Every structure is written in C-alpha cells, then in structure tokens.
N, C-alpha and C positions, 0 to 999 in steps of 0.2 A: 404778343403773348405765344412762342409758339406750342400749342397741345399735343401736337403730336407724338407719340411713345417712340421711343427709340430702346429698340431688340439689341442689347449685348450681351454676345453669345462670348464666355469664356472657356477654355479648355484648360483643366488642372491634372497634373502628374499624379497620379496616386500609386503605391508600390504597395501590391499586396503579398503578402507572404503565404502560401498554401503548403501543405506539409505533404507529401509525395507518400505514396502507399507503403513504400520500407519506411520512413520516416517514422508515422504512426505504427507502424510495429515495432520499429524501436523502442517508440515511449511505451508503447503498452507494455513490453515483455521488460523492460527495466524496474516499471512499478511492482510486477509481481515479486511477493517473496517466495522464497525457495520452494513452498509447498505447494503453491499455486500454480508456480512456473512447471512443476514437474506435470501438475495436471494438466495445464498450456499443452506441453510437449507431448504426453499421451493423446490429447485429446488431436493433435494435429497429425499425429503417425497413424490415426483410424481415419482420418478425415483424407490425407492426401496419399493416393495411392505409389505417388512419386516419389514419395520422403519414405527410408528407411534408417534401421538402425544400422550401426556400422563406420568401420575405417573407409574411406576413400583413399584409394593410395595416389589418387591426382591431385589433391590436397596440400601430399607432402612438403610442393616448395613455398605453397604460401603459409601453411602454416609454419615452416622455418624463419619467413617471415615476419609473421604477425604473432607475438608474444603470447596473445591468448587463443587460444586451439580447442578441440575440445577433448582433451587431456580430463580426469578426475577432475583434478584441482588444480587452484594456482595458488602459488604460498610467496611471499613476499618477507625479507628480512632487511629490517632498519636496524643500522649498526649503529652501538649506544655512541660514537663519538658524533656522529651526527648532529648538527644541532642547527638552530634558524632555519629559514624556510627555503627550501630546494625543490626545483625544477622535480614535478613527478616522475618524468621521464629518465632519471639518471639511479631510478632505483632497481636495481638486480631484481630479477624475477623467476622461481626456482619451480617446476610441477613436482610435486609432490602427490602420493594417492590419498585421497580423502572423502570418505561418504559417509551415509548415515551408521555404518558398522565399521567404526572407525577403529584402528590397532588397540587403540587406550579408550575405555570409557571415561567420557568427559563429564566431570560433575556439574549440573546446570542448580545452582544456588540464585536467591533471592530474587527468582520470576515474579514479573509484574502481574495480580489478578487481573480478571478479564475486564474487571468496570474500569480500575485503575489503567489500563491499555486506551479503553473507551474515551476518559478524560486526556486521555495524552495526547488522542487522535484530532481534538481540538485546533491543539498549535497548527496542523495543517491546512487550515481551511482562511481564511482572511476572515473576522469574524470580528465586532466589537465586544467590547467589552461586557454589555448588556444583552446582547445575543450569546456570550459565552455564559454567562450567569443561565439565561434561560435553558440553553441545552447540558448543562449540568444539572439543573431538574429535572429534565426529561432524563436523563442517564438514570438519575437514580430511582426518575419511578417505572422503568422498565420491569413487564413481567416477565416471568420463568422463560418466556418462550422470545424475548428481546423484542418485544412490542411494545405499543401505545396503547392501552388498552381503554385510555379515557377521550372524551369530546372535547374539543376546543375548550368550550364555557368551564370545563371539570378543570382544565387544567390554570385557565384564567385566573379562576380561583382561587386556587394552589396556590400560583405563584404571589398573588397579591396579599393573600391572609395567612401564608406558612412564609414565606419568604419577603415578603415586603416589595415585590416587583410587581408596578403596576405595566402588564404586557398585551399590547392588541392584538385580535385575532391575526394579522399579517406578520407583527413579529414573533407567533407562535407557529404559527404555518411556515414559515422562511425557515424559522430554525428546526423545522422537522425534516422540511427537504435536506438541511445540511448534516443532520443529522444520519440521515438517508444515505448518505455518500461514506458513512465510515465503514468499517470492517469491523467483523464478517459482512461480506451484501444478506442485505433482507434487516439489518438491524434499526429500529425506528418505526418497523412498519405499523399500520393501523389494524391490518390484518394476515391471512394467509393471502390471499389472492395478492394484495399490495404486495407482501415479502415475497413472492416467487415473480412478479411483474420486476423488482427491483433487479434480482437475479438476474434473469432473461437478458434485460438493457444493456446490464454490465457488458455481457456475452457478446451480443450485437454490438456494442463501443467496442468490445475486442477484436472484434472480425473486421479486417479491412477489406476483404475482397466482397464487395456488394452486390456480386454476381455470381458469387460461387455457392454451391450445395446447402455447405455448413450456414452462410447468413440466410438463405432461403426456407432452411426448417427451422432456425431461432427464428424467425421471422412467424412462420405458422405456430411455433409455440406461444409466444406473444397473443398471436389473433384469439390462440384458444382459451389464454388464460383472461384476454379481456373482454371476449364477447359471449365466450362459450364456456364459463364457470363450472358453472350447474353439471354441464353435462361432460366436462375434466373431471368434476369431483367424482362421477359414478362411470367414466370410462368408458364412454360409449363412442366405441369408434368407428362404427357405421355412421351415425347421426352429426357426428362430428366430420366425416367424410363429405357430406351430403350439404351441412351449412357452411364449410368453408371452402368446399369444391377441390381439393386435394385427392389422392387417391388414398385408399384404404392404408396401403405400406408408410405411407409418408406420413400418416395420422400415429399410426402404429408407432415411429421412429419420435415424430414429436411426442409422445407420450412416454418413451420411455427417456427422453432425455431431461422433461419435466421429474419424472422419476429420480433422475439425481442431485435433484435441489434441497436445499437445506429446508425445510419447512418449521425450525427451532432454531434460528443463529444465535438463542439466547441462553441455549442449552447450558454453555459454558461458564456462564454466571452462576448457575447452581453449583457446575461443579468447582468452578474456584473456592466459592465461599466453603464447599464441603471439604477440599483436597488442601484449602490452602495457596495452591498454585497452579495454573493452567498449563500446560506443555506444550514449549513453543521450541522449534526447530530453528536454530539460530543458522543466517545467511554468512556470518563472517565466524572464524573462528582466529583468535589474537591471544598468544601465549608470549610472555616475555621470560627474558634470564635474569639471574643475580646482577648480570655485567650490563644490565641496560641495553640490552638488545629488544628488538621487537620482531616476533614473526606474525605476517597475517596471511591466513589460507582463507579462497574463496571455496564454500561449501557448495558442490553440487550436487549433493544427495545423489538421488538415483535416474537425474536426467543420464541417458546414454549419449553415444556418437551420435552424430546423423548424417547422411548422407543421401546421394541425387537417386535414385534408382538406375543400375546401368540398363536394364532391360526398356525403361522408357528414355532414356539418354538413346542410346541405339534406335530406339524408334523414331524420334526425332530428326534424328539426323538423316535415316531412312526416307522421312519423307521432304525433307530437304535434299537432298539428290534427285529429285524430280525437275529439281530446279522450277517449282511454282505451277506446272504442268499436274494439277491433281485431277480427279474425276469429285463429282459432293462430297459421297460418302467420304473420299481421303480426305478432303478439305474438310470437313467436321473435323477425321479423325486427328489429323495433325492439330487444330485450333485446339481442340480438349487436350492435346499430348503435352502441345508446347505452355499452355495455362497450368496445368499439375506440375512440368519442369519448374516454371519459372517460379512459381510460389513456394516449392521445395527448396531451390536455391535462396529465395528471400529470405524462408525464414531459418535458414542454415545460418546467414550473412548476420540477422538479426539477434540471433543467440549467440553468436561470437561477441555483438557488439556489445550485448547487455553485457557477458564476463568482463568485457574490455572496462565499460564506463563504470560497472561496480568497483572492480577491483582499484581504478586507479580513484575513485570517489575515496575510498575507504583507505587508501594511501594517504590521501590529503587531510581525512580526518585524524589519522593516527599524526599526522605530523604538527598539527596545530592543537592536537590536545594531549601528545606525549604524556607532560609531567603528569596526566589523572591517570592513564593509562598505565603508567610503571608504577604508580601507587595507589590506586582507584581511593584518591581520597578528593571527596566531593568538593573540596575548598581549593583544591589545585587546578579545578576547572577554569578552562580559559573562556569569554565571552567568547561565541562565536556565529557567524552570520552564513547565511547560503552563501553570498555572493564571495564571501571571505573561501570556502571550499572549493565554488567554482574556478576563481580567479587559480587557483592552485593547483585543480584535475584540468584545468583546459576544459572543461566543460560550461554549457548554460546554467544558472542557475535554477530554469526549470528542470536541468535534469536532476542536478542535485537534488530538489523538492519531492522528486519523483524517488530516486533510491534510498532515501529515507525512509520512505514513506512505508510502516508497516514492517519492517527488519529490522534484523537485531543481530547483535555482536556478543560472542561469548568469549571474553576477558578474564583469562585464566580461573576458568570456570564461574564467572558470574557472569550473570544474561543482560544487557542493558538493550534499548531500543535505542535507535539513532537516533530518534530524537532528542534523546535526552542529553545528548550532546550541543544539541545546539538550544542554549537557555533564554526561555521565554522572558521575557522584560514586562513588566507593568509602569506605572507610572506614581509615583510619589505626591504627597499633596505640592509640594513646587514646581510639579512637571517634570521630575528627572528620572531618569531611567531607574528601575528597582529589578534587581535579579530574584530569583525566587529564592537560592540558596539564602538571600539577606531574609525574608519571610520568616525561613523554615527554622534559623538560628534564630531570630527573636521567638517563635515560637517555642523551644526549646528552652531559651533564658526563663521566658513565662511562667511554664509548665513548672519547671525546676523550683520557681522560687513561691509555690504555690502555697497554700496551705489546704492538706491533704484531706481536710476535714470536710472541707468546703473549697472544692477546684473548681476553677474557672469554665465554666460553659463555654461554647465555639461561638456566642453571641458576645459572649464578655472578651475573648479573644480579640473576635473582630473589633470593638470598641475600644480596647487596651494600642491596636495596632494603627487604628487608628487615629491615636492619642500622639501617634511616633512617626506621624505623616503618611502612614502605610495604608493605601486606599482599597482595602480587598475585600470581598464580599465574604459574608459569611458561607456560604456555599465553599468557597475557597480555602477558606480556615480549615475547614473541615476535611478537604481533599491534602492539603498538606498535613496535615497532621495526622491522617493515616498515614501518607507516603514516607513518614517519619518513624510510624510505629507509635505513636503517642493515642494510648485507648480514650474513648468517651470519657465526658467527667464523671459519670455515673460510674462507669467501671474503675476509673483510678479512684475514688471516693470510695473503693470496697477495699482497695488494694491495703 
C-alpha cells in the first residue's frame, strides 16, 4: 500500500462582481427620498468646487438624446386606451415645471403617522415572522427621542410576559440592529452617542470617494464620537486636536458637521400623535382625469441644475496642453483639478440616472396598479412583486427595492408610500399566501358584528383570526386595526 501523499491542485474560475464608484453613487442617490436628495446635492455643491449650479450649454446635445435632463420636472401621460403590459420606453415624456412652489396647492390627505411609517419599513428587510414581531414591539416601546432606553434583559422580560415571545439575547440584538437601519437615521439607538454614530456611518457609506476631503472629515467625526465623546460634549477643540492629531481647523469643521446631525430622530413620534399626521414631501405626483388618463410627475423639489465649472474645465485643459511635461507643483495641481472635475461629472451623471430610474420605475408601478390608481379602491390593488416591476422597467430587482424605500406618491391628493403598492403576504394555516387586505377585511367584519357593550380585545381578535386559519400575531392585529381606523376595545366600548 502506498502511503505517500498526493497533493492535487485544482484551479476554479469564480466571477466576482464589484461595483464601480459610479454604480455605487447611482445606487446611493436612487435610494434617497426627495428631502434627503436635496441635502445631498447641497452638500456636494459645498464640497466640490468644480461643481456649480447652472445650465451647461455643452450638454444641450446630450440632453436632446436623453429624455431625463436637469429640467425641473418630468411628466408622463398614460392614455386611457392603453391596456395590458407595455414596454415602458413606449410612454411619451413631457417636461413641465414642478417644484415645492407649485402653481396649485396640492392637498395632502390621509398621511401615515410616524409610527406607522416605521412599521411599514419592516417589509424592506428580509426578516422572519419572529423577528418582525420583536421589531414591532421595539417600535412600540421607543421613547420620545426615538431611542430604546431599556436593557436587553428588560426587553426580554417584556417580550415574554406581555407578548408571549420567548426571545434570546441574540434575537433581540439582531432585531435592534435591523431597526437601526430604518429611516430616519438614528432611530432605535440605545443612547445619543450611538444615535449620532449611526448617522455618521450612513454618511460614510454614502461617500464613494475614500480618499476625498469629505470622507476624511467624516472619519474624523466618527473618531471623535466613538473615542472622545466626553470631549465632544464639551466642544473641547484644543484637546480634541491633540488627541486625534488633526488640526484645530479640521476639528472645528468636524464639530460643525456633527452639529447638523439629528439628536432626536423620534421627535416626529410626538408630533404625529399631537397633529395626527407628519408632513411628507411626495417624490411623485400623480393626477388622473375623468376619461382615464394618468399623469405622472417626478418632483424635483429644490434641486438645481448642475454643471461642471468652466474655470476648472479650462484649467484642466491648460495642464493637459503641456503634454505631461509638468513640474511637481503643476502635477499636483493637475491631479487635484482632474479629481474634482471627474467627481463633478460623475455626480451629474448619477443625478440624471436617478431621475431616469425613478421615473421608469414609477411608470411600471402605475402600469401594474392602474385599476387602483384610477379608483383609489384598495380592493382593486393587484398583487405586485419587485420582480414584476423590475422586468417592466428594465432594471434590477435591487434597484426597484431602492426606489420604493422611503418614497411617497401623491395620487389625486392622497399620499401613499411606494411600499403600499407591494402587498406583503403572510401564510395561513395551510401554508397558502395570505394578503394583508384579507386580514383587514376579516377584522372589519368581526368588529362590525361584535357586541358593542363587550367589544373584542386584540387578543380575542387574534384568536378568532387563527380560527379562520389566519396566523397573525396580536401586535400585527393591533397594527392592521390602526391602519383601517378601528379604535381599541376600550374606546369602542365607550362609543
């Protein structure tokens, strides 16, 4: 028997996909709702001196070719006779003026409360039913700042004794981590330090240039928060400069940047309960006509037209005219100018791509939900998946997921989150898909038939739903009850 060892070397080929800086920036901008996108553009204008407001005449030819330009708004009209599924590219596009100061005041009705918006965001993440229930409890227990002010042991006790959920420490930690990915940034933090760190980490993730000034400044902000929080609280610039090794000027800029963060991301929680709604800026404006036409506008808000600075472009061409024969100082100036001009061009391209992608995706959603949009009757909502929209809009499923995140459409004066059009399904006792509209309808029927002197509690409604084969938790029953405007049993008993 031969005991010698034989070493066999195998070579396998693996194809790894790595996003380019342009693709990464495209994805980040697409994900931003309008208000945050406006802030992102303003920040870029401040950070990149080669990027300016205004119209670049050299882009006229490109703008004629590309239907998505930097004009104030894009508008699509879907004719009433169009039926079935069509290629999105066939839809004519018209440009019209649209921003915050619209010619007509558009009423915004039936806005979702802050707490309901948090519940709706759960569907943006791949969580199990168990994790969903834990996150729902966490949302319901947020304090006035939007923080989780209980320790893990206390949360575990609440889950077990109040909601009959036996959760491990790991289950709770994972659910908190997921909640901290919600909007607004900082929600679900355990304290102020963690709240601010979450916001800085989001900005770092949104900054593709790992060697730029903005990334260096954000990195310094993170270091100050994570290692020198006490010095930060006392705004001790001199000592922070010593500890971090940064110049006092850089520390001052970092502290200024940190002062713009939101220390109370849950403030809207109190505002929404007092006012009944939270002001939300729609990303899309959709109007219908009596003859069945649907007009779609992409709201550009206060985002200006953008162009590359002519001075910096001419300066770059001047350096290039030397044919590579540059002194050391000139070479450094050339590299700096080239980096700024290329970054400005990349940002403008990404802004245009965002506009194009958002409008393409919304067109597809309108196609698939045409019956609902014309009637605003929830019973006419079609079952719609991310992949259905992606195929019709000719984009990736991940792109559709980014588009629907934290964005709203104003349809004939009624405001809807884009996630509303993607019906979330659960499973009944037989393992069959169960749409949440079925659960809501069942709840309406039960409450309508109840004895008003002894109305059903949420726990009783949960039990009755389970008897119908609808395996829905008590927390979910309460959430759906609120969504359809049914008060608690105690309030109903008083009526």
